[in-house]
MMTF fields as JSON, N, C-alpha, C and O atoms, coordinates in Angstrom:
{
  "mmtfVersion": "1.0.0",
  "mmtfProducer": "UNKNOWN",
  "numBonds": 435,
  "numAtoms": 436,
  "numGroups": 109,
  "numChains": 1,
  "numModels": 1,
  "chainsPerModel": [1],
  "groupsPerChain": [109],
  "chainIdList": ["A"],
  "bondAtomList": [4, 2, 8, 6, 12, 10, 16, 14, 20, 18, 24, 22, 28, 26, 32, 30, 36, 34, 40, 38, 44, 42, 48, 46, 52, 50, 56, 54, 60, 58, 64, 62, 68, 66, 72, 70, 76, 74, 80, 78, 84, 82, 88, 86, 92, 90, 96, 94, 100, 98, 104, 102, 108, 106, 112, 110, 116, 114, 120, 118, 124, 122, 128, 126, 132, 130, 136, 134, 140, 138, 144, 142, 148, 146, 152, 150, 156, 154, 160, 158, 164, 162, 168, 166, 172, 170, 176, 174, 180, 178, 184, 182, 188, 186, 192, 190, 196, 194, 200, 198, 204, 202, 208, 206, 212, 210, 216, 214, 220, 218, 224, 222, 228, 226, 232, 230, 236, 234, 240, 238, 244, 242, 248, 246, 252, 250, 256, 254, 260, 258, 264, 262, 268, 266, 272, 270, 276, 274, 280, 278, 284, 282, 288, 286, 292, 290, 296, 294, 300, 298, 304, 302, 308, 306, 312, 310, 316, 314, 320, 318, 324, 322, 328, 326, 332, 330, 336, 334, 340, 338, 344, 342, 348, 346, 352, 350, 356, 354, 360, 358, 364, 362, 368, 366, 372, 370, 376, 374, 380, 378, 384, 382, 388, 386, 392, 390, 396, 394, 400, 398, 404, 402, 408, 406, 412, 410, 416, 414, 420, 418, 424, 422, 428, 426, 432, 430],
  "bondOrderList": [1, 1, 1, 1, 1, 1, 1, 1, 1, 1, 1, 1, 1, 1, 1, 1, 1, 1, 1, 1, 1, 1, 1, 1, 1, 1, 1, 1, 1, 1, 1, 1, 1, 1, 1, 1, 1, 1, 1, 1, 1, 1, 1, 1, 1, 1, 1, 1, 1, 1, 1, 1, 1, 1, 1, 1, 1, 1, 1, 1, 1, 1, 1, 1, 1, 1, 1, 1, 1, 1, 1, 1, 1, 1, 1, 1, 1, 1, 1, 1, 1, 1, 1, 1, 1, 1, 1, 1, 1, 1, 1, 1, 1, 1, 1, 1, 1, 1, 1, 1, 1, 1, 1, 1, 1, 1, 1, 1],
  "groupList": [{"groupName": "MET", "atomNameList": ["N", "CA", "C", "O"], "elementList": ["N", "C", "C", "O"], "formalChargeList": [0, 0, 0, 0], "bondAtomList": [1, 0, 2, 1, 3, 2], "bondOrderList": [1, 1, 2], "singleLetterCode": "M", "chemCompType": "L-PEPTIDE LINKING"}, {"groupName": "ALA", "atomNameList": ["N", "CA", "C", "O"], "elementList": ["N", "C", "C", "O"], "formalChargeList": [0, 0, 0, 0], "bondAtomList": [1, 0, 2, 1, 3, 2], "bondOrderList": [1, 1, 2], "singleLetterCode": "A", "chemCompType": "L-PEPTIDE LINKING"}, {"groupName": "ASP", "atomNameList": ["N", "CA", "C", "O"], "elementList": ["N", "C", "C", "O"], "formalChargeList": [0, 0, 0, 0], "bondAtomList": [1, 0, 2, 1, 3, 2], "bondOrderList": [1, 1, 2], "singleLetterCode": "D", "chemCompType": "L-PEPTIDE LINKING"}, {"groupName": "HIS", "atomNameList": ["N", "CA", "C", "O"], "elementList": ["N", "C", "C", "O"], "formalChargeList": [0, 0, 0, 0], "bondAtomList": [1, 0, 2, 1, 3, 2], "bondOrderList": [1, 1, 2], "singleLetterCode": "H", "chemCompType": "L-PEPTIDE LINKING"}, {"groupName": "LYS", "atomNameList": ["N", "CA", "C", "O"], "elementList": ["N", "C", "C", "O"], "formalChargeList": [0, 0, 0, 0], "bondAtomList": [1, 0, 2, 1, 3, 2], "bondOrderList": [1, 1, 2], "singleLetterCode": "K", "chemCompType": "L-PEPTIDE LINKING"}, {"groupName": "ARG", "atomNameList": ["N", "CA", "C", "O"], "elementList": ["N", "C", "C", "O"], "formalChargeList": [0, 0, 0, 0], "bondAtomList": [1, 0, 2, 1, 3, 2], "bondOrderList": [1, 1, 2], "singleLetterCode": "R", "chemCompType": "L-PEPTIDE LINKING"}, {"groupName": "ILE", "atomNameList": ["N", "CA", "C", "O"], "elementList": ["N", "C", "C", "O"], "formalChargeList": [0, 0, 0, 0], "bondAtomList": [1, 0, 2, 1, 3, 2], "bondOrderList": [1, 1, 2], "singleLetterCode": "I", "chemCompType": "L-PEPTIDE LINKING"}, {"groupName": "SER", "atomNameList": ["N", "CA", "C", "O"], "elementList": ["N", "C", "C", "O"], "formalChargeList": [0, 0, 0, 0], "bondAtomList": [1, 0, 2, 1, 3, 2], "bondOrderList": [1, 1, 2], "singleLetterCode": "S", "chemCompType": "L-PEPTIDE LINKING"}, {"groupName": "ASN", "atomNameList": ["N", "CA", "C", "O"], "elementList": ["N", "C", "C", "O"], "formalChargeList": [0, 0, 0, 0], "bondAtomList": [1, 0, 2, 1, 3, 2], "bondOrderList": [1, 1, 2], "singleLetterCode": "N", "chemCompType": "L-PEPTIDE LINKING"}, {"groupName": "GLU", "atomNameList": ["N", "CA", "C", "O"], "elementList": ["N", "C", "C", "O"], "formalChargeList": [0, 0, 0, 0], "bondAtomList": [1, 0, 2, 1, 3, 2], "bondOrderList": [1, 1, 2], "singleLetterCode": "E", "chemCompType": "L-PEPTIDE LINKING"}, {"groupName": "GLY", "atomNameList": ["N", "CA", "C", "O"], "elementList": ["N", "C", "C", "O"], "formalChargeList": [0, 0, 0, 0], "bondAtomList": [1, 0, 2, 1, 3, 2], "bondOrderList": [1, 1, 2], "singleLetterCode": "G", "chemCompType": "PEPTIDE LINKING"}, {"groupName": "PRO", "atomNameList": ["N", "CA", "C", "O"], "elementList": ["N", "C", "C", "O"], "formalChargeList": [0, 0, 0, 0], "bondAtomList": [1, 0, 2, 1, 3, 2], "bondOrderList": [1, 1, 2], "singleLetterCode": "P", "chemCompType": "L-PEPTIDE LINKING"}, {"groupName": "THR", "atomNameList": ["N", "CA", "C", "O"], "elementList": ["N", "C", "C", "O"], "formalChargeList": [0, 0, 0, 0], "bondAtomList": [1, 0, 2, 1, 3, 2], "bondOrderList": [1, 1, 2], "singleLetterCode": "T", "chemCompType": "L-PEPTIDE LINKING"}, {"groupName": "LEU", "atomNameList": ["N", "CA", "C", "O"], "elementList": ["N", "C", "C", "O"], "formalChargeList": [0, 0, 0, 0], "bondAtomList": [1, 0, 2, 1, 3, 2], "bondOrderList": [1, 1, 2], "singleLetterCode": "L", "chemCompType": "L-PEPTIDE LINKING"}, {"groupName": "TYR", "atomNameList": ["N", "CA", "C", "O"], "elementList": ["N", "C", "C", "O"], "formalChargeList": [0, 0, 0, 0], "bondAtomList": [1, 0, 2, 1, 3, 2], "bondOrderList": [1, 1, 2], "singleLetterCode": "Y", "chemCompType": "L-PEPTIDE LINKING"}, {"groupName": "PHE", "atomNameList": ["N", "CA", "C", "O"], "elementList": ["N", "C", "C", "O"], "formalChargeList": [0, 0, 0, 0], "bondAtomList": [1, 0, 2, 1, 3, 2], "bondOrderList": [1, 1, 2], "singleLetterCode": "F", "chemCompType": "L-PEPTIDE LINKING"}, {"groupName": "GLN", "atomNameList": ["N", "CA", "C", "O"], "elementList": ["N", "C", "C", "O"], "formalChargeList": [0, 0, 0, 0], "bondAtomList": [1, 0, 2, 1, 3, 2], "bondOrderList": [1, 1, 2], "singleLetterCode": "Q", "chemCompType": "L-PEPTIDE LINKING"}, {"groupName": "CYS", "atomNameList": ["N", "CA", "C", "O"], "elementList": ["N", "C", "C", "O"], "formalChargeList": [0, 0, 0, 0], "bondAtomList": [1, 0, 2, 1, 3, 2], "bondOrderList": [1, 1, 2], "singleLetterCode": "C", "chemCompType": "L-PEPTIDE LINKING"}, {"groupName": "VAL", "atomNameList": ["N", "CA", "C", "O"], "elementList": ["N", "C", "C", "O"], "formalChargeList": [0, 0, 0, 0], "bondAtomList": [1, 0, 2, 1, 3, 2], "bondOrderList": [1, 1, 2], "singleLetterCode": "V", "chemCompType": "L-PEPTIDE LINKING"}, {"groupName": "TRP", "atomNameList": ["N", "CA", "C", "O"], "elementList": ["N", "C", "C", "O"], "formalChargeList": [0, 0, 0, 0], "bondAtomList": [1, 0, 2, 1, 3, 2], "bondOrderList": [1, 1, 2], "singleLetterCode": "W", "chemCompType": "L-PEPTIDE LINKING"}],
  "groupTypeList": [0, 1, 2, 2, 3, 4, 4, 5, 6, 7, 8, 5, 3, 7, 6, 9, 10, 11, 6, 12, 13, 14, 7, 12, 6, 10, 12, 7, 4, 9, 15, 2, 1, 16, 13, 13, 8, 15, 7, 9, 16, 10, 6, 17, 15, 12, 12, 4, 12, 4, 0, 18, 11, 10, 12, 12, 0, 13, 15, 4, 1, 7, 4, 2, 7, 3, 13, 15, 1, 9, 2, 14, 1, 2, 17, 9, 13, 5, 7, 15, 5, 0, 18, 12, 18, 4, 19, 5, 3, 9, 7, 7, 16, 4, 2, 16, 11, 6, 14, 9, 6, 10, 1, 5, 14, 0, 6, 11, 14],
  "groupIdList": [1, 2, 3, 4, 5, 6, 7, 8, 9, 10, 11, 12, 13, 14, 15, 16, 17, 18, 19, 20, 21, 22, 23, 24, 25, 26, 27, 28, 29, 30, 31, 32, 33, 34, 35, 36, 37, 38, 39, 40, 41, 42, 43, 44, 45, 46, 47, 48, 49, 50, 51, 52, 53, 54, 55, 56, 57, 58, 59, 60, 61, 62, 63, 64, 65, 66, 67, 68, 69, 70, 71, 72, 73, 74, 75, 76, 77, 78, 79, 80, 81, 82, 83, 84, 85, 86, 87, 88, 89, 90, 91, 92, 93, 94, 95, 96, 97, 98, 99, 100, 101, 102, 103, 104, 105, 106, 107, 108, 109],
  "secStructList": [7, 2, 2, 2, 2, 2, 6, 7, 7, 1, 7, 7, 3, 3, 3, 3, 3, 3, 3, 3, 3, 3, 3, 7, 1, 1, 1, 7, 7, 3, 3, 3, 3, 3, 3, 3, 3, 3, 7, 1, 1, 3, 3, 3, 3, 3, 3, 1, 1, 7, 7, 7, 6, 6, 7, 3, 3, 3, 3, 3, 3, 7, 2, 2, 2, 2, 2, 2, 4, 4, 4, 7, 1, 1, 7, 7, 7, 7, 1, 3, 3, 3, 3, 3, 3, 3, 3, 3, 3, 3, 3, 3, 3, 6, 6, 3, 3, 3, 3, 3, 3, 3, 3, 3, 3, 7, 1, 7, 7],
  "xCoordList": [-8.077, -7.76, -8.446, -8.595, -8.865, -9.54, -10.782, -11.057, -11.533, -12.719, -12.374, -13.131, -11.219, -10.796, -10.563, -10.919, -9.973, -9.709, -11.005, -11.078, -12.027, -13.303, -13.992, -14.746, -13.753, -14.409, -13.758, -14.336, -12.582, -11.86, -12.564, -13.012, -12.656, -13.293, -12.298, -12.68, -11.036, -10.021, -8.723, -8.511, -7.86, -6.584, -5.654, -5.627, -4.895, -3.847, -2.528, -2.283, -1.674, -0.347, 0.683, 0.722, 1.51, 2.545, 3.616, 4.109, 3.959, 4.994, 5.453, 4.636, 6.72, 7.224, 7.912, 8.568, 7.746, 8.4, 7.904, 6.842, 8.663, 8.265, 7.116, 7.032, 6.237, 5.163, 5.102, 5.654, 4.435, 4.213, 2.72, 2.021, 2.235, 0.834, 0.761, 1.548, -0.174, -0.337, -1.695, -2.709, -1.712, -2.948, -3.816, -3.315, -5.133, -6.064, -6.89, -7.873, -6.486, -7.278, -6.637, -6.289, -6.478, -6.015, -4.623, -4.263, -3.827, -2.458, -1.52, -1.949, -0.268, 0.703, 1.507, 2.672, 0.903, 1.599, 1.785, 0.908, 2.955, 3.18, 3.755, 4.467, 3.433, 3.821, 4.499, 4.018, 5.615, 6.278, 5.657, 5.241, 5.597, 5.025, 5.694, 6.424, 5.432, 5.952, 4.788, 3.966, 4.717, 3.674, 3.906, 5.04, 2.831, 2.905, 2.261, 2.804, 1.088, 0.41, -0.621, -0.911, -1.169, -2.177, -3.135, -2.847, -4.265, -5.251, -5.916, -5.519, -6.928, -7.695, -8.367, -8.538, -8.757, -9.537, -8.72, -9.213, -7.478, -6.771, -5.371, -4.783, -4.859, -3.487, -3.453, -4.379, -2.372, -2.09, -0.668, 0.229, -0.459, 0.857, 1.094, 0.165, 2.347, 2.685, 3.212, 3.83, 2.952, 3.416, 3.514, 2.888, 4.283, 4.378, 3.293, 3.137, 2.546, 1.496, 0.156, -0.289, -0.478, -1.78, -2.844, -2.979, -3.599, -4.67, -5.949, -5.927, -7.043, -8.315, -9.097, -8.966, -9.91, -10.764, -11.605, -12.121, -11.72, -12.44, -11.513, -11.941, -10.246, -9.277, -9.013, -8.784, -9.046, -8.746, -7.356, -7.015, -6.563, -5.179, -4.921, -5.616, -3.925, -3.438, -2.24, -1.266, -2.3, -1.275, -0.402, -0.914, 0.92, 1.837, 2.871, 3.605, 2.927, 3.924, 5.234, 5.248, 6.335, 7.627, 7.754, 7.078, 8.59, 8.78, 9.248, 8.834, 10.102, 10.592, 9.451, 9.384, 8.555, 7.425, 6.538, 6.081, 6.302, 5.399, 5.978, 5.241, 7.269, 7.875, 7.799, 7.53, 8.033, 8.009, 6.603, 6.454, 5.594, 4.215, 3.614, 2.487, 4.302, 3.723, 3.578, 2.987, 4.096, 4.04, 2.694, 2.483, 1.777, 0.497, -0.515, -0.819, -1.036, -1.907, -3.305, -3.927, -3.813, -5.198, -5.376, -6.505, -4.319, -4.424, -3.043, -2.032, -3.003, -1.728, -1.793, -2.863, -0.647, -0.56, -0.787, -0.1, -1.733, -1.94, -0.739, -0.293, -0.222, 0.947, 0.569, 1.382, -0.667, -1.094, -2.611, -3.304, -3.134, -4.586, -5.029, -4.259, -6.263, -6.875, -7.311, -7.854, -7.073, -7.482, -8.187, -7.959, -9.044, -9.719, -9.33, -9.431, -8.886, -8.504, -9.742, -10.753, -9.657, -10.774, -10.539, -11.489, -9.288, -8.986, -7.545, -6.717, -7.276, -5.938, -5.674, -6.548, -4.453, -4.011, -2.706, -1.792, -2.637, -1.443, -0.542, -1.018, 0.765, 1.768, 2.956, 2.83, 4.091, 5.265, 6.482, 6.544, 7.433, 8.688, 9.773, 9.778, 10.689, 11.742, 11.125, 11.579, 10.092, 9.374, 8.7, 8.354, 8.513, 7.799, 6.508, 6.507, 5.399, 4.154, 4.282, 4.875, 3.719, 3.654, 2.263, 1.7, 1.724, 0.352, 0.31, 0.917, -0.413, -0.708, -2.085, -3.041, -2.175, -3.39, -3.855, -3.063, -5.156, -5.78, -6.554, -7.341, -6.331, -7.001, -7.569, -6.949, -8.735, -9.432, -9.263, -9.36, -9.005, -8.961, -10.334, -11.36, -10.344, -11.616, -12.027, -11.176, -13.311, -13.852, -13.441, -13.432, -13.108, -13.116, -11.843, -10.798, -11.921, -10.762, -9.804, -8.741],
  "yCoordList": [8.504, 9.004, 10.333, 10.718, 11.042, 12.32, 12.158, 13.02, 11.079, 10.846, 10.678, 11.106, 10.05, 9.863, 11.216, 11.393, 12.165, 13.484, 14.23, 14.961, 14.062, 14.738, 14.263, 15.024, 13.037, 12.46, 12.895, 12.687, 13.488, 13.848, 14.978, 15.949, 14.839, 15.878, 16.577, 17.472, 16.183, 16.841, 16.949, 16.232, 17.848, 18.071, 16.874, 16.2, 16.632, 15.616, 16.288, 17.409, 15.609, 16.105, 15.141, 13.964, 15.65, 14.809, 14.486, 15.356, 13.217, 12.752, 11.389, 10.595, 11.12, 9.821, 9.126, 9.753, 7.832, 7.05, 5.627, 5.335, 4.74, 3.331, 3.084, 3.698, 2.175, 1.71, 0.194, -0.399, -0.41, -1.851, -2.091, -1.445, -3.016, -3.409, -4.857, -5.689, -5.16, -6.511, -7.048, -6.365, -8.258, -8.906, -9.163, -9.486, -9.017, -9.279, -10.531, -10.787, -11.313, -12.482, -13.757, -14.642, -13.867, -15.093, -15.558, -16.702, -14.704, -15.076, -14.057, -12.978, -14.39, -13.467, -12.751, -12.414, -12.521, -11.852, -10.379, -9.726, -9.866, -8.433, -7.979, -8.723, -6.741, -6.191, -4.846, -4.014, -4.641, -3.343, -2.443, -2.904, -1.159, -0.183, 1.162, 1.345, 2.098, 3.459, 4.432, 4.498, 5.17, 6.167, 7.321, 7.765, 7.807, 8.945, 10.192, 11.29, 10.019, 11.142, 10.625, 9.43, 11.561, 11.204, 12.369, 13.498, 12.086, 13.103, 12.657, 11.662, 13.404, 13.0, 11.66, 10.901, 11.357, 10.158, 8.938, 7.815, 9.127, 7.949, 8.22, 9.275, 7.224, 7.262, 6.833, 6.193, 7.199, 6.728, 6.197, 6.835, 5.023, 4.392, 3.579, 3.31, 3.185, 2.276, 0.984, 0.973, -0.108, -1.423, -2.339, -2.087, -3.382, -4.394, -5.446, -6.311, -5.377, -6.353, -5.863, -4.761, -6.692, -6.345, -6.51, -7.577, -5.436, -5.465, -5.001, -4.051, -5.643, -5.281, -4.36, -4.455, -3.469, -2.639, -3.513, -4.561, -3.041, -3.806, -4.561, -5.008, -4.718, -5.41, -4.58, -3.373, -5.229, -4.561, -4.972, -6.154, -3.973, -4.2, -3.402, -2.429, -3.824, -3.055, -2.256, -2.837, -0.94, -0.042, 0.431, 0.812, 0.408, 0.904, 1.781, 1.321, 3.052, 3.975, 3.767, 3.467, 3.93, 3.869, 5.1, 6.102, 5.039, 6.181, 7.395, 8.515, 7.197, 8.309, 8.989, 10.218, 8.234, 8.813, 9.595, 10.693, 9.028, 9.652, 10.967, 11.939, 11.01, 12.223, 13.378, 14.514, 13.101, 14.164, 14.691, 15.788, 13.975, 14.36, 15.273, 15.737, 15.542, 16.304, 17.792, 18.503, 18.29, 19.717, 20.181, 21.388, 19.287, 19.669, 19.932, 19.055, 21.173, 21.59, 20.973, 20.732, 20.71, 20.258, 18.752, 18.29, 17.993, 16.553, 15.979, 16.634, 14.777, 14.108, 12.704, 12.099, 12.201, 10.851, 9.857, 9.906, 8.971, 7.917, 6.979, 6.648, 6.557, 5.685, 4.21, 3.37, 3.894, 2.502, 2.494, 2.996, 1.926, 2.013, 0.947, 0.531, 0.517, -0.356, 0.509, 1.597, 0.024, 0.745, -0.217, -1.426, 0.336, -0.429, 0.151, 1.359, -0.708, -0.266, 0.223, -0.476, 1.449, 2.044, 2.032, 1.876, 2.194, 2.176, 1.719, 1.737, 1.304, 0.83, 1.219, 1.085, 1.706, 1.995, 1.236, 1.291, 0.53, -0.257, 0.499, 1.133, 0.428, 0.952, 0.005, -1.107, 0.426, -0.435, 0.402, 1.606, -0.278, 0.334, -0.692, -1.775, -0.351, -1.298, -2.602, -3.69, -2.479, -3.607, -4.535, -5.667, -4.072, -4.818, -4.082, -2.853, -4.807, -4.109, -3.435, -3.978, -2.256, -1.528, -0.912, -0.487, -0.869, -0.425, 0.813, 0.846, 1.822, 2.985, 2.719, 2.437, 2.81, 2.402, 3.505, 4.109, 3.743, 4.661, 3.848, 2.973, 4.136, 3.388, 4.359, 5.37, 4.041, 4.889, 4.299, 3.088, 5.19, 4.737, 4.192, 4.751, 3.122, 2.614, 3.459, 3.94, 3.641, 4.472, 3.87, 2.644, 4.62, 6.076, 6.653, 6.001, 7.875, 8.548, 8.85, 9.419],
  "zCoordList": [-18.125, -16.817, -16.552, -15.392, -17.58, -17.401, -16.528, -15.693, -16.701, -15.89, -14.416, -13.544, -14.135, -12.755, -12.082, -10.917, -12.799, -12.239, -11.944, -10.956, -12.78, -12.575, -11.301, -10.695, -10.889, -9.726, -8.41, -7.343, -8.469, -7.25, -6.518, -7.129, -5.199, -4.402, -3.482, -2.729, -3.531, -2.713, -3.494, -4.471, -3.055, -3.725, -3.582, -2.552, -4.643, -4.627, -4.331, -4.776, -3.583, -3.247, -3.834, -3.476, -4.733, -5.345, -4.325, -3.607, -4.281, -3.365, -3.874, -4.339, -3.793, -4.235, -3.077, -2.246, -3.046, -2.013, -2.021, -2.571, -1.416, -1.385, -0.418, 0.645, -0.81, 0.066, -0.044, -0.971, 0.899, 0.874, 0.955, 1.736, 0.153, 0.16, 0.604, 0.152, 1.483, 2.004, 1.59, 1.729, 1.085, 0.681, 1.902, 2.979, 1.72, 2.829, 2.575, 3.271, 1.572, 1.18, 1.714, 0.933, 3.009, 3.634, 3.243, 3.523, 2.603, 2.259, 2.879, 3.288, 2.948, 3.539, 2.447, 2.66, 1.299, 0.206, 0.514, 1.08, 0.127, 0.201, -1.128, -1.803, -1.495, -2.784, -2.571, -1.803, -3.255, -3.21, -4.259, -5.323, -3.952, -4.875, -4.635, -3.661, -5.54, -5.418, -5.34, -6.255, -4.275, -4.092, -5.07, -5.25, -5.703, -6.625, -6.034, -6.147, -5.395, -4.768, -3.773, -3.713, -2.991, -1.995, -1.798, -2.195, -1.186, -0.825, 0.47, 1.078, 0.88, 2.065, 1.864, 2.817, 0.618, 0.341, -0.082, 0.02, -0.557, -1.021, -1.543, -1.307, -2.264, -2.77, -4.235, -4.733, -4.906, -6.253, -6.229, -5.677, -6.829, -6.785, -8.039, -8.801, -8.252, -9.34, -8.745, -7.68, -9.457, -9.028, -10.236, -11.265, -10.116, -11.176, -11.022, -11.884, -9.934, -9.637, -10.18, -9.861, -10.999, -11.557, -10.476, -9.877, -10.237, -9.251, -9.919, -10.701, -9.629, -10.246, -9.308, -8.088, -9.883, -9.037, -8.103, -8.489, -6.867, -5.849, -4.924, -3.86, -5.299, -4.456, -3.201, -3.281, -2.06, -0.795, -0.34, -0.318, 0.023, 0.448, 1.721, 2.013, 2.457, 3.589, 3.088, 2.608, 3.195, 2.692, 3.845, 4.899, 3.649, 4.667, 3.982, 3.108, 4.383, 3.838, 4.58, 5.774, 3.854, 4.532, 5.412, 5.177, 6.395, 7.291, 6.499, 6.797, 5.495, 4.676, 3.936, 3.928, 3.316, 2.597, 3.55, 3.232, 4.706, 5.674, 6.196, 6.362, 6.454, 6.982, 5.988, 6.381, 4.707, 3.707, 3.473, 2.934, 3.846, 3.566, 4.625, 4.45, 5.689, 6.795, 6.516, 7.328, 5.398, 5.103, 4.579, 4.46, 4.26, 3.681, 4.788, 5.596, 4.807, 5.901, 5.827, 6.861, 4.594, 4.482, 4.656, 4.822, 4.623, 4.885, 5.141, 4.887, 5.636, 5.844, 5.271, 5.188, 4.883, 4.345, 5.474, 6.495, 5.3, 6.289, 6.205, 5.107, 7.322, 7.286, 7.241, 6.857, 7.634, 7.711, 7.593, 8.478, 6.501, 6.278, 5.283, 4.417, 5.416, 4.42, 3.247, 3.44, 2.023, 0.816, -0.131, -0.094, -0.976, -2.017, -3.368, -3.584, -4.272, -5.615, -6.34, -6.403, -6.899, -7.635, -9.138, -9.905, -9.575, -11.004, -11.22, -10.31, -12.48, -12.856, -14.298, -15.155, -14.57, -15.932, -16.154, -15.332, -17.275, -17.574, -18.537, -19.479, -18.294, -19.222, -19.146, -18.633, -19.641, -19.549, -19.179, -19.426, -18.584, -18.176, -18.456, -17.871, -19.347, -19.755, -20.252, -19.9, -21.069, -21.662, -20.653, -20.992, -19.432, -18.408, -18.086, -18.022, -17.881, -17.526, -16.165, -15.233, -16.078, -14.808, -14.722, -15.731, -13.531, -13.347, -12.457, -11.386, -12.914, -12.08, -11.483, -12.205, -10.175, -9.481, -8.532, -7.808, -8.56, -7.616, -6.599, -6.961, -5.326, -4.261, -3.236, -2.906, -2.747, -1.772, -0.377, -0.178, 0.588, 1.981, 2.355, 1.967, 3.096, 3.594, 4.784, 5.533, 4.96, 6.039, 7.382, 7.485, 8.39, 8.442, 7.845, 7.861, 7.317, 6.725, 7.82, 7.571]
}
């Protein structure tokens, strides 16, 4: 993960809250996730769903997550945006796999 931090060009803001991810591949799948942080360029979240880099999803922040994020002067949490998965780290929680995922907002920011 150290390499991921070196690539960042903007500050990350820690914030926790529920988000929903929607598949863009011709299916109506939706996935629950927990937001960990955000920046001008993207988001970091955890989910039980394995996603590979390059996957494009529609990201929607809950109203609660979005409201708490308004205090940051240099950027704001997008409430609804297309994102592309850039990296994934696997760990476990209560003996179940859980994935920490970094995703970049698709242009325009």
